ROTIFI-532516 format. One line per 3 residues: their letters; for each residue x, y, z of N, C-alpha, C. Coordinates in steps of 0.001 Angstrom, whole numbers. Layout:
BEGIN
a = X:Y:Z:X:Y:Z:X:Y:Z | ...
This chain:
BEGIN
xxx = 87210:112363:75066:85982:112649:75899:86160:111827:77257 | 86274:112455:78219:86341:111570:79426:85159:110800:79872 | 84638:109820:79073:83423:108994:79358:83567:107988:80365
xxx = 84894:107555:80393:85198:106234:81359:85206:106771:82685 | 85196:105867:83719:85090:106318:85168:86454:105823:85886 | 87417:105585:85096:88666:105178:85890:89426:106287:86422
xxx = 89518:106205:87792:90113:107217:88553:91345:106662:89458 | 92391:107513:89579:93491:107006:90450:93145:107690:91970 | 92661:106902:92811:92424:107407:94063:93635:107821:94983
xxx = 94683:107030:94664:96020:107303:95383:97127:107307:94402 | 97645:108586:94368:98834:108822:93466:100072:109367:94182 | 101161:108619:93967:102326:109242:94671:102781:110195:93495
xxx = 102730:111550:94062:103072:112639:93113:104353:113369:93527 | 105291:112821:94379:106343:113302:94907:107521:113756:93666 | 107385:112897:92744:108449:113038:91609:108059:114181:90504
xxx = 106754:114671:90726:106115:115461:89706:106395:116987:89866 | 106494:117776:88751:106637:119173:89026:105271:119778:89556 | 105439:120581:90461:104423:121292:91110:104229:122805:90481
xxx = 103111:123043:89830:102825:124198:89209:101970:125265:89893 | 102565:126471:89918:101783:127625:90215:100810:127995:89244 | 99724:129013:89471:98804:129446:88561:99268:129880:87027
xxx = 100458:130383:87127:101074:131095:85872:102339:130410:85389 | 102514:129249:85960:103696:128449:85559:103357:127762:84306 | 104463:127567:83200:104218:126895:81963:104059:125505:82417
xxx = 103495:124858:81578:103233:123239:81668:104767:122654:81060 | 105127:121569:81751:106349:120823:81153:105880:120112:79800 | 106850:119778:78935:106503:119065:77768:105812:117733:78035
xxx = 104683:117484:77255:103984:116228:77397:104891:115057:77267 | 105911:115030:76746:106877:113982:76631:107452:113645:77854 | 107362:114349:78917:107820:114160:80361:106762:113274:81224
xxx = 105409:113167:80581:104407:112579:81302:104956:110980:81731 | 104488:110468:82737:104731:109193:83200:104124:108170:82126 | 105190:107198:81793:104968:106133:80811:103917:104987:81290
xxx = 103746:104137:80106:102750:102933:80403:103038:102119:81588 | 104339:101999:81970:104643:101142:83058:104401:101714:84288 | 103960:102945:84432:103974:103534:85847:102691:103385:86349
xxx = 102428:103659:87659:101055:103435:88381:100018:104382:87691 | 100396:105573:86963:99525:106509:86571:99997:106943:85127 | 99950:106026:84202:100428:106602:82821:99815:107817:82370
xxx = 100516:108707:81790:99956:110000:81211:100128:111027:82338 | 100434:110881:83478:100410:111797:84427:101634:112715:84364 | 101419:114085:84312:102365:115084:83887:102816:115970:85096
xxx = 101883:116532:85660:102183:117544:86686:101092:117652:87652 | 101321:118414:88640:100199:118717:89860:100187:120062:90117 | 99110:120653:90780:99046:122016:91215:97957:122027:92364
xxx = 97865:123065:92892:96986:123303:94040:95525:123907:93542 | 95569:124559:92456:94346:125234:92036:94228:124805:90444 | 92949:125117:90003:92589:124799:88709:91846:126122:88303
xxx = 92583:126817:87458:92099:128214:86856:91716:128096:85448 | 90652:128899:84950:90210:128779:83671:91396:128913:82593 | 92215:130103:82784:93316:130451:81935:94251:129286:81827
xxx = 94421:128551:83031:95441:127352:82994:94900:126225:82370 | 93690:126042:82520:93047:124963:81650:93121:125151:80137 | 92952:126387:79823:93052:126834:78338:94408:126496:77935
xxx = 95450:126929:78540:96791:126638:78212:97060:125176:78044 | 96547:124413:79011:96723:122983:79106:96088:122490:77701 | 94968:122682:77320:94505:122029:76012:95226:122689:75006
xxx = 95823:123785:74850:96565:124053:73806:97785:123201:73659 | 98290:122658:74711:99382:121915:74656:99153:120210:74740 | 97771:119995:74535:97473:118428:74567:97460:117989:76095
xxx = 97112:118778:77087:97080:118424:78383:95607:118698:79003 | 95284:117969:79925:93896:118222:80590:94010:117828:82041 | 93064:118419:82872:93027:118158:84225:92088:116902:84538
xxx = 92338:116118:85711:91508:115129:85998:91998:114473:87328 | 91119:114794:88344:91394:114308:89614:90221:114207:90378 | 90192:113803:91641:88878:113687:92482:88974:114372:93669
xxx = 88121:114682:94456:87886:115532:95621:89050:114967:96519 | 89785:115790:97214:90910:115498:98180:92157:115207:97661 | 92230:115159:96296:93580:115055:95509:93917:116533:95199
xxx = 95438:116691:95010:95767:117971:94314:95217:117828:92776 | 95274:118942:92191:94954:119034:90824:96054:118232:89807 | 95491:117178:89090:96459:116306:88343:96294:116679:86887
xxx = 97253:116755:86197:97524:117157:84996:97953:115889:83999 | 97404:115726:82844:97536:114590:82209:97818:114680:80691 | 98797:113793:80122:98770:113817:78676:99107:112480:78452
xxx = 98237:111503:78102:98594:110062:77888:99103:109791:76299 | 99719:108690:76443:100226:108236:74986:100027:106602:75045 | 99140:106276:74154:98606:106810:72911:97242:107784:73565
xxx = 96901:108563:72526:95572:109420:72817:94498:108712:71984 | 93363:108632:72593:92238:108180:72023:91406:109496:71232 | 91137:109272:69866:90534:110346:69312:89371:109889:68371
xxx = 88504:110691:67968:87359:110292:67078:87667:111224:65834 | 87839:110612:64685:87844:111337:63493:86543:111605:63049 | 85954:112586:62691:84653:112816:62486:84064:111859:61316
xxx = 84841:111763:60248:84413:110890:59143:84490:109453:59487 | 85103:109139:60508:85155:107649:60992:83781:107385:62019 | 83039:108213:62464:81958:107954:63322:81039:107084:62578
xxx = 80637:106026:63533:79661:105060:63101:78353:105358:63547 | 77523:105664:62735:76117:105903:62932:75348:104552:62883 | 75242:103856:63957:74647:102374:63951:73172:102724:63768
xxx = 72641:101567:63044:71246:101643:62598:70393:101832:63783 | 70484:101299:64897:69641:101633:66014:69893:103089:66651 | 71010:103613:66515:71108:105018:66855:70511:106060:65885
xxx = 70448:105495:64542:69924:106486:63432:68313:106329:63785 | 67844:105232:63941:66419:104941:64537:66087:105824:65551 | 66912:105768:66745:66712:106516:67793:66587:108208:67399
xxx = 67321:108721:66700:67562:110097:66221:66196:110280:65661 | 65807:109568:64680:64350:109825:63842:63407:109799:64817 | 63366:108792:65726:62164:108802:66499:61929:109967:67580
xxx = 62962:110181:68255:62969:111380:69021:62801:112639:68472 | 63492:112915:67339:63171:114109:66573:61993:114436:65973 | 61164:113369:65849:59891:113483:65168:58853:113899:66402
xxx = 59245:113829:67599:58376:114212:68666:58135:115607:68746 | 57126:116291:69210:57048:117488:69417:57646:118140:70579 | 58432:119169:70308:59309:119956:71474:60593:119166:71797
xxx = 60963:118187:71019:62320:117629:71092:63154:118339:69989 | 64408:118597:70688:65417:119267:69780:66852:118931:70317 | 67780:118986:69483:69074:119048:69851:69653:120381:69432
xxx = 70453:120999:70540:70954:122153:70438:72272:122187:71176 | 73055:123346:70938:74205:123828:71546:74074:124805:72583 | 74588:124768:73820:74718:125856:74556:73585:126494:75234
xxx = 72465:125712:75403:71299:126356:75954:71554:126436:77419 | 72096:125399:78170:72470:125441:79627:73610:124783:79938 | 74737:125250:79700:76182:124619:79792:76346:124260:81313
xxx = 76103:125083:82111:76199:124847:83555:75389:123466:84034 | 74260:123443:83662:73263:122271:83939:73927:121040:83307 | 74378:120941:82111:75088:119808:81507:76154:119283:82505
xxx = 77081:120269:82851:78154:119818:83696:77715:119319:85016 | 76694:119904:85585:76360:119533:86903:75579:118021:86687 | 74740:117882:85664:74219:116633:85341:75355:115450:85003
xxx = 76300:116023:84324:77536:115045:84152:78229:114609:85509 | 78242:115526:86459:78965:115287:87627:77969:114140:88491 | 76650:114180:88282:75996:113460:89088:75591:112074:88325
xxx = 76044:111889:87192:75592:110875:86564:76404:109578:87282 | 75568:108437:87455:76172:107421:88068:77036:106531:86944 | 78248:106110:87486:79233:105496:86604:79742:104215:87199
xxx = 79762:103091:86433:80350:101967:86922:81643:102136:87525 | 81762:101425:88781:83128:101424:89396:83698:102893:89930 | 82679:103735:89950:83104:105063:90454:82151:105428:91516
xxx = 82613:105927:92710:81728:106335:93851:81586:107920:93788 | 82485:108549:93296:82592:109997:93304:82656:110432:91736 | 83208:111668:91598:83260:112384:90348:84576:113334:90214
xxx = 85157:113412:88958:86155:114411:88836:85581:115741:88500 | 84520:115940:88335:83679:117140:88145:83479:117883:89420 | 84458:118205:90035:84351:118708:91560:83815:120324:91067
xxx = 83334:120966:92328:82834:122260:92157:83619:123359:91548 | 85035:123194:91800:86034:124187:91199:86167:123996:89894 | 86048:122645:89333:86045:122463:87805:84741:123058:87105
xxx = 83670:122746:87739:82545:123506:87198:82733:124839:87082 | 83144:125603:87997:83353:127025:87785:84342:127373:86808 | 85489:126750:86785:86578:127107:85783:86004:126764:84470
xxx = 85266:125778:84161:84788:125381:82734:83714:126492:82382 | 82733:126892:83365:81793:127895:83118:82311:129080:82824 | 83547:129491:83273:84066:130819:82804:84721:130595:81346
xxx = 85227:129433:81100:85690:129171:79715:84568:129209:78680 | 83302:128817:79308:82067:128808:78527:81691:130321:78208 | 81879:131143:79096:81511:132409:78929:82541:133207:77959
xxx = 83708:132577:77936:84868:133185:77162:84586:132533:75724 | 83748:131756:75397:83612:131191:74105:84401:129788:73673 | 84943:129147:74689:85924:128206:74655:85375:126807:75130
xxx = 84250:126760:75810:83660:125515:76236:82202:125654:75914 | 81662:124398:75404:80248:124370:75015:79774:123126:75328 | 78408:122872:75103:77574:121774:75407:76700:121366:74234
xxx = 76552:120118:73816:75666:119705:73042:74527:119113:73710 | 73249:119272:73535:72137:119039:74275:70922:118476:73609 | 70319:117527:74412:69027:117058:73872:67779:117373:74826
xxx = 66917:118001:74350:65822:118704:75142:64385:118085:74617 | 63538:117993:75591:62090:117796:75508:61469:118971:76208 | 60854:120027:75376:60498:121134:76001:61483:121838:76800
xxx = 61054:122182:78108:62135:122578:78802:62887:121734:79759 | 62807:120487:79454:63603:119408:80247:64771:118912:79506 | 65935:118987:80190:67185:118395:79479:67249:117095:79857
xxx = 67420:116374:78722:67330:114827:78681:68652:114163:78692 | 69673:114938:78024:70962:114397:77775:71833:115338:77403 | 73199:115216:77528:74121:116156:76874:75472:115797:77315
xxx = 76521:116447:76663:77688:116261:76709:78394:117749:76613 | 79616:117923:77273:80302:119214:77148:81709:118920:76587 | 82518:120096:75947:83472:119925:75396:84208:121431:75241
xxx = 85521:121238:75030:86478:122496:74742:86580:122620:73391 | 86618:123879:72732:86805:124001:71374:87770:125327:71211 | 88894:125151:70881:89901:126228:70605:90221:126129:69051
xxx = 89854:127211:68294:89905:127112:66736:89123:125918:66391 | 89699:124896:65642:88980:123828:65267:89626:122464:65961 | 90082:122825:67180:90562:121636:68132:89469:121251:68987
xxx = 88833:120259:68998:87739:119795:69979:88123:118846:70830 | 87915:119100:72182:88335:118279:73287:87141:117915:73982 | 86652:116562:73741:85452:116276:74612:85707:115835:75967
xxx = 84757:115945:76841:85053:115797:78449:84161:114854:78909 | 82729:114977:78975:81888:114063:79809:80459:114253:79142 | 79784:113210:79501:78310:113128:78981:77406:112494:79965
xxx = 76084:112769:79957:75159:112224:80693:73896:111872:79848 | 73015:110984:80486:71737:110816:79751:70792:110180:80647 | 69506:110554:80546:68488:109965:81209:67522:109218:80385
xxx = 67754:108973:78955:67083:108303:78129:68120:107437:77345 | 67568:106282:76788:68276:105560:75912:68878:106304:74785 | 70158:106103:74451:70898:106651:73297:70928:108111:73453
xxx = 70537:108776:74572:70409:110177:74682:71878:110845:74392 | 72811:110364:75171:74241:111037:74935:74739:110849:73739 | 74245:109676:73097:74896:109310:71644:74213:110328:70643
xxx = 73076:110669:70857:72211:111564:69965:72981:113043:70103 | 73481:113366:71264:74086:114661:71659:75509:114573:70851 | 76117:113336:70909:77475:113409:70007:77103:113263:68669
xxx = 75969:112845:68119:75717:112963:66729:75662:114261:66346 | 74918:115239:67124:74795:116734:66842:76329:117250:66810 | 77184:116922:67686:78644:117303:67689:79309:116887:66414
xxx = 79277:115582:66097:79943:115069:65023:79411:115786:63695 | 78161:115797:63577:77438:116427:62274:78072:117923:61999 | 78383:118550:63039:78975:120082:62893:80341:119899:62603
xxx = 81057:119080:63437:82531:118771:63004:82822:118318:61597 | 81892:117521:61109:82164:117016:59782:81879:118200:58698 | 80840:119028:59047:80298:120049:58258:81576:121217:58067
xxx = 82266:121342:59240:83311:122389:59209:84823:121767:59003 | 84877:120538:58797:86141:119893:58476:87000:119822:59815 | 86313:119796:60889:87201:119467:62113:87966:118345:61998
xxx = 89187:118124:62405:90165:117180:62111:90065:115772:63136 | 89562:116179:64420:89516:115246:65348:88603:115733:66571 | 88160:114814:67228:87467:115115:68604:88172:114250:69528
xxx = 89006:115026:70529:89868:114205:71479:88867:113390:72558 | 89042:112201:72751:88337:111458:73652:89274:110994:74916 | 90400:111342:74760:91460:111294:76023:91933:109698:76324
xxx = 91046:108921:76788:91482:107703:76928:90462:106582:76324 | 91086:105368:76143:90421:104377:75384:89380:103647:76271 | 88223:103470:75609:87050:102782:76216:86305:101849:75225
xxx = 85724:100701:75700:84916:100026:74612:83766:100800:73930 | 83223:101743:74689:82109:102465:74328:82648:103339:72979 | 83769:104177:73481:84254:104991:72234:84584:104321:71000
xxx = 85183:102977:71297:85717:102440:70056:84585:102005:69302 | 83366:101521:69969:82282:101072:69149:81643:102152:68339 | 82072:103452:68654:81388:104533:67822:82505:104974:66760
xxx = 83720:104452:66743:84794:104574:65764:85878:105396:66424 | 85971:105472:67524:87181:106308:67995:88386:105276:67911 | 89582:105719:67726:90830:104982:67764:92088:105764:68549
xxx = 93036:104950:68810:94188:105338:69402:95226:105949:68417 | 95929:106973:68848:97039:107555:67926:98141:107888:68811 | 99520:107908:68506:100590:108475:69265:100224:109726:69570
xxx = 100943:109991:70833:100554:111328:71337:101239:112401:70496 | 102450:112164:69890:103167:113031:69093:102195:113441:67843 | 101580:112372:67184:100614:112684:66032:99561:113676:66660
xxx = 98996:113042:67756:97939:113994:68322:98325:115465:68617 | 99448:115658:69054:100023:117092:69419:100139:117744:68213 | 100642:117190:67075:100800:117956:65723:99295:118506:65240
xxx = 98400:117587:65396:97029:117915:65053:96557:119112:65765 | 96644:118995:67112:96164:120134:67972:97021:121451:67670 | 98222:121432:67350:98847:122739:67081:98468:123354:65834
xxx = 97973:122563:64768:97635:123008:63588:95970:123617:63745 | 95243:122852:64525:93893:123117:64561:93423:124265:65460 | 94275:124534:66493:94044:125659:67414:94114:127005:66577
xxx = 94735:127120:65589:94725:128329:64814:93963:128446:63737 | 92918:127462:63515:91994:127576:62571:90945:128545:63153 | 89995:129199:62115:88882:130007:62556:87749:129243:63387
xxx = 87398:129785:64555:86469:129004:65497:85129:128889:64899 | 84413:127906:65281:83064:127618:64972:81977:128381:65870 | 81063:128881:65393:79930:129565:66358:79041:128586:66706
xxx = 79444:127836:67722:78593:126626:68168:77078:126963:68562 | 77003:127888:69145:75426:128242:69591:74428:128289:68551 | 74879:128687:67266:73989:128853:66230:74136:127791:65197
xxx = 74781:126644:65490:74855:125400:64755:73653:124451:65098 | 73427:123601:64048:72324:122690:64204:72851:121200:63894 | 71874:120191:63778:72235:118981:63465:72102:119022:61948
xxx = 73154:118379:61256:73186:118388:59834:73141:116776:59315 | 71844:116404:59087:71588:115194:58581:72469:114665:57505 | 72790:115594:56538:73606:115166:55442:74970:114816:55825
xxx = 75445:115563:56691:76763:115044:57090:76867:113714:57951 | 75830:113396:58540:75745:112153:59183:75361:110955:58212 | 74800:111226:57313:74368:110215:56296:75391:109478:55745
xxx = 76588:109989:55573:77894:109385:55237:78495:108601:56091 | 78085:108477:57527:78752:107684:58608:78456:106256:58357 | 79429:105579:58976:79514:104053:58797:78221:103566:59446
x = 77260:102685:58974:76235:102219:59623:76494:101184:60636
């Protein structure tokens, strides 16, 4: 999940392959290494299309760039992932869940307003970041993936007010987290609880978090070698997909989470 705000405002991309809309991605093993100015950077393109994004995720690659840059494609090593069974449901978060869900009109749900979740994620202030990687063409591409059943949002609502949410890509049972926002304390974490509970119920092997942050580590995410991550992706994308829009919060699945 790209919850961190680190961006590369200036990148020397002269040595990178330039991709057309239908060109295959290079092997993730060709991505720039840790000693480079942009570890994990793999390729560039002038456009970002829904079909191209889908193919990228199928190969453990994702787009991440800011306005004014070409489209930058990444596959970092190591890769930050959250194994659903390792999720840490801290006591304070458990209390927030119970308190909020006890209120009239408050609910956790999937896919009620995917576009709004993306737009709110784009507008969420983030420390050390003056702009956003969720530029308009990204919003349109992911909304098309949503209409195709490949991108989803986990949301916290109070009546008709969207309080918090996150969006993710799901291909088979490979789940790739992207970004989150909140207007209330623990709101985005509660949306994550919804996602984790469904992932645990269905045996989803991982939730991709892309890059390491202290926040993700506090919730149980850890780094793994890219080669191991890619093996998991290649297996999970062939599993039967989850009908996310009709899923709900599974308390029983969360009860076994680490306090």
